[in-house]
N, C-alpha and C positions, 0 to 999 in steps of 0.2 A: 624443553616443553612438548614439541612435536612428537616425541617418541613416547611420552609418558601421559598423553591426555587420557587413554582409557581408564588407567588406574586413578588419575585425578577425578575422572568422572564418577567412578564409582564411590570414591571416598566423599566427593562433595554431595552426592545425591543421599548418602546415609546420613551425612551431617545435617542436610536440610529437612529431613523428615520431622514434621511438626509434632510437639509433645501432645500426645492423646488426652492427656488431662484437661486441655483446653476446653472451654465450654463449647459444645457442638449445637448445631442447629440444622435441620433438614433443608438446606437451600441450595439451589444449583450453585456449582462452582464456576467461576468465570473463566474465560479463556485467557485472560491476562488480568494482572492486578490493576484494573482501572479504578480511579478514584471514584467511590460511591456518590451518587448525586446527593445534593443537599437535601431536596424534596422530590419525592416521586411524583410525576405529573400524571394525573388520572385522565383517561380518555373521556372526553365529553360525551356523555350519552345522547345517542340518536335513536330514532325509530327503527327498529330491525323487522325485516320481514318474517313472516311466520314461516317456519321451516322445520324439518326434523333435525335433531342435533347432528353436528358434524364434528369429526375429529381435527383438532389442530395439527397442522403439519409440523413434524420435527419436534414435538414435545418429548422432553427427557423421560426415558423409562428405565434406564440402566440403574438409577439410584433406588429404585423401589425393591429390588431383590428378587422381584417376581416380574413376569411379563404381563401386566394388565393392558387393557385397551387404552389408547391414548385419551385424554379428557376430550369431552366434546367442545367444539368451537363455542357453542352457547355458554357453556360453563366457563371457557377461558375468557370470554368477552365479558366487559362490565355488564351490570344489570341494565337490561333494556338497550344495550349497546348493539351495534351491527356485528355480525359474525366476522372473523378474521379472513384476510384474503388467503386463498388457497396457493396463489403463485408466490406471493411475498410473505415470508414468516414474520411473526412478531419478533421484537428483540428478544424476549424471554425464550420463545422457541428456538430462534436462530442460534442463541448462546448454547442451549441444550445440545442442538445438533452438531455445532463445530467441536464440542467436547468430545464428541465420539471419536476423533481423530487421534491416533497414536503418536503424535508429533507435535511440533511447535506451532500452535495457532493462538488467534486472539480475535476478540470481538470487541470493538470500541463503541459503546452507545453515545448518541448525541449529547447526553447529559455531561460528558466528558469534555467537549469541545465547543459547545454552543454558549457557554458563559465565559467566553474568551474571545479575543479578536478574530479567531478562525480565519486566517488569512491564507495560509498555505497548508499543504499536506503535513508539514512539520507540526502544526497545531493539532492535527488528529493522531499521529502515531508517536509523539515524542515520548510518551510513557509506556511504549511497547518494547521490551527488551529485544535486541537483536535487529531492530529496524532503525537504520541511520538516515535521517532526512534533513539535510541542511539546505536552506534557502541560498540561491545565488544572486537572483535579480528578479523583481516582481514576483510572479508565481512560480518562476522556474526554480527546481530543486534537484539537488543530487541525492538520489535514492539508492540506497545499498542494502539488501537483506542478506546476512551472512556472507558479505562480500561480493554479492552479484554486481554485475555491471561495472567493476572498478575502472575498467579501461574506457568507458564511455563518457568522454568528457562532455558531450553535449547530448540531449535527448536522454532516452532511458532504454536500457536493455536488461534481460535477466529476470524481470519481474513483470507478469502479466496484470495489467490494470483493466478492471471492468465496471461499468456502470450498469447496475441492475442485471448483472451477468453478460451484458454486451461489451465487446472489447473496446477500450479507449486505444490500445496499442494498434499500430498499422499492421497490415498482414504480413510484413516482413520482420517484424519484431520491435521496431521503434516504439518508444512511448513519450507522451508529452504530459506536462502537468497543468497547462494553462486551461484545460477543459474541466479541472476539478473545482467544484464550488463547495467548500465544507459547510455553508450555511444550509445546504439543501437536503441533508442526509439523515435518516434514521438511525443508521448504525453502519460501521465499516468492518467487514470481515478481513483478516489477514491470515493467509496460509503460507508458511514457510516452506520453500523446496518442493520436494515431490508431493507434499500433502495437498497440492492444489488440483487434483485430478478434475474436480467438477468443471473447472473453468478453462480447462486445456493448458493450465499452467505446468510446464515441465523444466523450467529453468531453475538454476540454483536459488533465485530469489523467491520462487513461487508465485503467488497471486494476491492482490488486494481488490476487493470487491465493494464498491460504494452503493449503498442500498437506499432509494428514496422511499419516502412514506407513500401510503395509498390512501384513498378516501375513508378507509376503514379504521386508521389509526391517527389521522391528521386533525388538527384544530381547523374549525370553519374559517378562521381568520388568524394569521399569524404574520407579524411584521416586526422588523429591526432595523436599527440604524447605528452604524459604528463609525468612529472617526478617531484621528490621532495625529501623531507626529509625521513630518515628512509629507504633508498634503493628503494623507489618507482618508478616504471617506468610502463607505459601502452601505447601500441600502438593498434590503430583501424583503420580500413579500410572498406569502404562499396562502393557498386555500384548499381545502379539502372536504368532502362529504359524501354520504351514502344514501341512497334511496332505493330500498327494495333490493333487487339484484344488481344494480349499477353503483359505482362509486367512481369518484375522480380526485385527482390531485394535481395541482399546477404550482410552480414556484419560479420566480424570477428575480434576478439580482443584477446590480451594476455597481462598478467600483472605478475609482481613479486614485492615482497617487503620483506625486513628484519623485519619490524615492529618495532613499539616503544618499545614494552616489549621484555624481553628475551623469546625465544622460542614462537614467533608469526609470524615468516616468513611464506610465502606462495607464490604460483604461480598458474596460470591457463590460460586456453584457452577457449573462448566462440565462437559459431558461430550460426548464424540464417540466413534462407533464406526462401523466399516465391515467388512463381510463379502463376500469375493469367491468366485467360483467359475468356474473354467476348463472350460468345456464341451469344449473342444478346444484344441489349441495355438494356433488363430487365432480363438477367441471366448471373451471373458470379461465376465461381468457382475458389478458390485458394487452393494451396497446401503449407504445412508449414514443415519446418524441423529446428530443434534446437538441438545443441549438446554442452555439457560442460564437461570438465575435471578439477577438482580443487584439490589441494593439499595444506593443510593448518595445521599448528601446532597451538596448543591450550595452552596458558600461564596459563589459569585457574584464579579462584577467589581467592583473598587473604583477609586478615584481614583489617579492616578500617584503623589501624595504618600503615600496609604495603602499603595500596593503597595511602595514603596521604604522607607517608615519604620515601618510596622506590617504587615509581610507575612503574620503569621498570623491576622490578624483577617478575619471574613467580613463580607460586606455586611449591615447590620442588617435589611434587609427579607427577606433570604433566611433568617435565624435566626427572625424573627417569624412568618414564614409558612411556615417548615420546608420550603423548597425541596428536592425530591428528584428523582430520576431513577431509576425502577424498572422493569425489564424482565423478561418471562418469554418465551422463544422456544423453539419446537420445529420442527426442520427435518428433513425426510425426502427422499431422493432415491435414484434409480437410475440408473447410468451403465453403458453397455456399449461394447465395442470388438470390431469384426469386421474381420479382415483377409483381403482377397481378392487374393491375389498382390501386385501393386504398388499396391493402394488399400487404404487404412485408413479404416474408417468408425466414427465415434463417435455415440452418441445416448443420449439420457436425459430423465427426467422429474423434477419436483421440487415440492415444496410447502412453504410456511412459514406457520406461525401465531406472531404476534407480538402481545403485549399491553403497552402502554406506560401506565404509571401515574406522572403527571408533575406533581405540584404545583409550579406556578411562579407567573407573575403571574396565572394561572388554573389550576384544576385540570384537567389534560388527560387524559382517559381514551379512549385510541385502540386500537382492535383492527384488526391488520393481517391480510389473509389473502393471501397472494401464491402464485402457481403459474406453472408454465411448462415449457418444454422446449427441446431443442436436437438438431440433427443436423448432423454435420459429415463431410465426406469429404476426404481428402488422396491425391492421386494422384502417385505418383513413379516416373518412367520415363524412358528414353531415347527422344528424338524427333529423327529425322535426325541422329544422332550427338551430340546435346547432352542433357544431363540437364534435365528439365523437372518442377517441382513445382506442381501445381495443387490449390488448396484452394477449397472452396465450403461454405457453411454458412447455417444459418437458426436464429435464436433467437426464443422468446417469453417475455416477462416481464409478466404481467397481475396484476391484484389488486383488492382492494376494502378501503377504509378506513372504518371506522365511527367517526367522529370526534366525540366529544362533550366539551364544555368547561363547567366549573362555577365559581362563585366559589371562591377559596382562602381558607379561614378558619382560619389557624394550621395548615395542613397537612391540613385537612379539607375534604371536599366541602360547598359551599353550593348555592345556587340555580343552576339550570342555565342557561347562557348561549347555547349553540348545540348543534345536533345536525346533523351533515353526513354524508352517504354520497358518497365520492369514489371514482371508477372510473378508475384508470390502465391504459393498454394500452400495449404496445411490441413491435413486430414488426421484427426485424432480419434483413436478408439480406445476405450478403457473399460476395465471391470475390477470389481473389488468385493470381497466377500469377508463379513465379520460373523465369526461363529461364537457363541457365548459358551465357553467351557463351564462357566457357572453363571448365575445372574450377575455377578460382579466382575467377571474376567471375560474379555473378548479378545479373541485372536483374529487378527487382520491380515489379509493377503490380497495382493492385487497386481495389476501390470497396466502400463499405457503403452501404446503403439502410435508413433507419429510417423507420418510420411509427408516430408517437406519438399517443395520445389522452390528453386530461385532461378528465374530465367530473365535475361537482360538482352534487348534488342537495341543496338546503337544506330540511331538515324543519322546522327553527326556528332562529332567530338574533337575538341582541341585539348582535351584534358587527359588523354591516354585512356579512355574507357574502352573496355573490350566486350564484345558480345559473348555470350555463353550461357550454360545452364548447369546447376548443381541439384543432385537429387539425394535425399537423405531418408534412410530407413532406421528409425531408432526405437529400441525397446527399452522400457523402464520398469522393471519389477520392483515390488516393495513388500515388506512383512513387517508386522508389529504387533504389539500387546497393549491393552488398556485395562487396568486394574482400579475398579472403584473401591478403595480401601474402605471407605465410609461414604454417606451421601454428601460430604463435604470435601473430600479429598481423593484425588487420582494419582496414579504413577503409570507411566508410559514409557515405551521404548520402541525403536524401529530401525530397519535397515532399509534404505531406498537408493534407487539410482534416478538420476536426472540427465536430461540432454537438452541441448539448445543449439538450434540450427543458426548459422550466422545470417546477418542481414546484408543488404546490399553495400552498407557503409564500410564493410571490412575490406580492404584492399591496399595495395601499394603500388602506386603509379609513378615510375622514376621521372617520365617527362614532365609530370606536373609538379612533383616534389623535389627530387634530388636524383641528378643522373647517376650516382654512384649506388643507389638502392637497387635491389633486385625487383623484377617484376612479380607480384603476387596478386593474381586476380581474385575476385571474390569467389568464383566457382573452383578455386585451388584450396580454398580454407575449409577445414574440417569442422565438424559440429563438436562443441564442448560437452563433455561427459563427466559426471561425478558420481561417486558412491559415498552415501552419507550414512554414518552411524550416530544415533541420537538415543539419549536417555533423558527423563525429566518427570517432574511432578507439578502439580497445580491444584488449587483449591480455594474455597471461600469459607470463612467462619464468621460469626457475627461481628467480631472486632480485628479480623486477620484475613489478608488475601496474600497469596504467594503464588510464584511462578519461577521455576528453575528448569532450564533446559541446557544440556552439555552436548556438543556435537563435534564431529569431525568429518570433513568432506574430503576425499581424495580425488583429485581432478585430473583429468587428461585433456590435452589441447584446450586449455583456457584461452579464451579470446582475450589477448593481452597485447599491450604495446611493445613493439620491438624496433619501430622506425618513425621518426618524427620530423616535422617540417612546420615552419610558421608557428612554433609553440603547440602544435597540435600532435596527437597521437593517432598513428594509423595502425589498425588492429590486424593481427595475425594469430597464429596458435603458438602458445608456450607448450612445453613438454609436459612435465608433471609439476603440479601445485598442490598445496595443501591449505584448507581453510578449517580452522578449529576455534571453538571458543566456548564462552559461558554466558548465558542469558539469565539474568535474576531479576524478578521484581518483588517488591514487598509493600504492602498496605497494613498499617496496624494502627489501632487506636491506643495512644501512648497514655492518655488521661481521659476520664469519663466523670461526668457529674460534678464538674467544677463549679458551675452556678445554677444548673438545672438538675435536679434529682428526680427523674421520672422514668417511665418505661421508655422515653426517647429523650436521653439526656444530651447535654452538649458534650463535645469531645475535642481533643487535639489529635488530628490524623496526620500521620507520616506516610508519604507515597514516594518509593524510590524505585527507579529502573537503571540498572547497571549492565552494560555489555561489555565483554572483554573478547577482542578479536586478535587472533594470531594467524596471519595470512602470509605464506611464505612459498618461494620457489622451493622445489625439491630436486636438488642436484642438477640445476640448469647448466647447459654448457657455457652460457654467457654470464648468468647472474648468480650461479651456485645456489646457496641456500638464503639468499637475501629476502628481506621482507618485501611483500608486494606494497606498492604504493598506494595512497588514496583513502586509507581508513585508520582512525585513531585506535590504538591498542586498548584504551580505556575510555568509555563514554559514560556519564552518570548524570541523570535528571533526578532532582529531588525537590519535593515541597513539603512544608509544614503548614497545616491549615488549622485553624479554630473554626469549628463548626457549631453553629447554634441552631437548635430545632426551629426557630422562627424562620429559617431560610438564610441568615447571614453567615458568610464565611470570609475569612481573610487569613493572610500569612505570607511568608517569604518563600521563594524557590531559587534553585541553583542549577546552572549547567556547567559541568566541569569536565575539561579534557586535560588530565594532569600530565600528559606526556605527549610531546611533539611526534609526528608522524612523517615518513618519507613521502616525497612526491615524484620520485623517480625510481626506477627498478635497479639503478646502480647504487642507490642509497647513499647519495652524496649531499642531498638538499632536503631539509625538513620544514616543516610549518612551526608554530610556537604554541606551547601550552597555554590554557586560559581557564579563567573561571568568570562566570557571569551571574550577577544577582539580580533578583527581580521581586516584585511585590504585587500581589494580586488581592482585590476585595470583591466580592459578589453577594447579590441578594436575589432570591427566587422565593415567591410566595407560594409556589406550587400551584397556582391557578392561572393568573393572567399576567403577571408583570414579573420581569427580572431585568437586572442591571449589573454592570461590572465595571471597574476600572483596573487597569493593569499597567504597571511600570516594568520595562524591560531594560536590561543592562544598565542598571541605575548608577554604575560607577563610571560609565562612559569608557569601558575598556576597549582599546583597539585590539581587535583579534582577526584571525583567518577563520572564516566560517567553513569553507570547502575549497577544494583545488581541483584542477586538472591534473593529469599525470603525464608523464613523459619517460622514454627510455633512460636518457642521460640529461641531467639538468645541470645549469650553472647558476651562479648567484643572482644572474640578471633575468632568468628565465621568467617569462610572464605567465604564470600558473595559477595565481592566487586570487581568491575572491574574498574581499574584506567583509566582515560581519557588520551588521547594523549598529550605530551608537546608541546612545540613551534615547528611549522612545516612551511615551506614554498613550494608551489607548483606552477608549471608554465606549460603551454601547448600552442600548436599552433594547428591550423586546416586549411585545404586548401581544398576548394571543387570547382567543376566546372561542 
């Protein structure tokens, strides 16, 4: 497989080209085959200030076959409604903009996840091919895009998470999921791999950007309450509005849960707000505030036997030492957009204060202060009779980490074991040019340069920590093509390079772990680089959506597990590895007009997302051509919904992992295959009221949701996170 993927890619791409005789309609194609909403919710009209027409940012023009001016904001807005925000694009405009990317991207609108429990990241991205998000406990999730961060047993690495473009990840690359509130977003943008230039994402996994509404597209009042199995309850309320040049949006939510497993309860509160002011039709500034407080207990990984036969049991040591993950975060930012004829300039500043209180094998007390800014210019004009779009930008993400560790005594601080001051710095410059050979074909080329610093000062340590500094200078060029075959169908391809500087967590300290291990300090670990080849197609027609990408990433120095202790993987560099796979999504109306024969008939809709992953070592001195641990070769999500024009929908769904996968690089221990069945019913009147009820894992199947990985496992290795048993959730939402 690893040697024949390019030929397979070409054959599969040709086979996947849709029949041109299918009924076509000039509608924008989605970035991914997300399930269409039951009813499109209209923006509630509000008084708009008198102003000259303005162009909506990001409106799709490639489908027009000529280069007209983008439609005015007044035309794009509902009659008598507020003009759209310049800083934050509407869902339609953001979808059109992301589709100019010659690679794997997706935009998930809130209509795809707000008529569901919307508990974790999985509920947002589960129908996006190529994105694997499996919950561990509470809000924590194992996220991997095209095999990114497989060795990161805790936290996140390899994918940049942002909230309204402001980093959620810490400045040294770690990411957390507890700050994500699925009930608060208008849409979510997913950029795979080197397609994430705008957000400084340059790792194998790319970037995910969560976008909150503005007062120009939000309801004046919006509230929901959800509840269900294992003591789960969540409430959320938001409000938005616009008055002349000013608008506001504010959202708050709170949750608590006992958890399926012992010692997995948690609670938290999250809040977001933004205020915007349009100084003129061509200049807008927004101010953002985000705050979170999360308290979560950790049940821990157990053996394979324990996960399948006693899935509710927690790891005994986690209970005895009261393992927890508690976070307080405050994030502030300002973003502005200035439009100068054919050029749009975005710029902003941000600051994040994060306190991590984390009793695990030791009691971690970390205080993060991250700060930075960005500036970006996009010039879109005709040059010599051809449309040309030039993008240039610069990002800064720096910070300091006051890292202190103590003995964990039953969940309480004991004697201090280390005191470190860590200083990460990241400077990213990028440019990209899209030249339209014809109105339907754009040639895209660009590059990104990253200069990163990882410096550590050791004030005190009994853990073997070493002071030092590493500097990284990383170039990542890319080139691609996008062909609009017709207004409903695109074909694309690209070759790109990605690079990822290591975080402070990558090291091997024999005094702390095992005296036989070599000493590998974080500043001796190299950056991970990859060259990715990708082809694909995507589109939307009235009763068909499709998304297909085939890729091969040839990786050097992948951050991977070679030494382990206490069931944990300590990361250094592999030599050569290969990640390759197929990402396929399909949405199709199998039947129409069963009970309602009209311009808006009822229908039975099939939605499928399939990911094939072939990740391997490539002639490694220790592990040969073994499979990389941590990701299933096949992952499928599908649902079959009956959709009535009144707003009623219902039907079954399935999550299927038909083949077990390895949890260690030696390929000695596997998970277990599984299939989960569910059922969901929902109602949305398209105006004020919506509700749902959903049953998950209705057969109460014991299964392994996700794992940590290790170099060499034994049958008793505690690496496995059991999945949740049978559960039922319900919720109602009212907006006006």
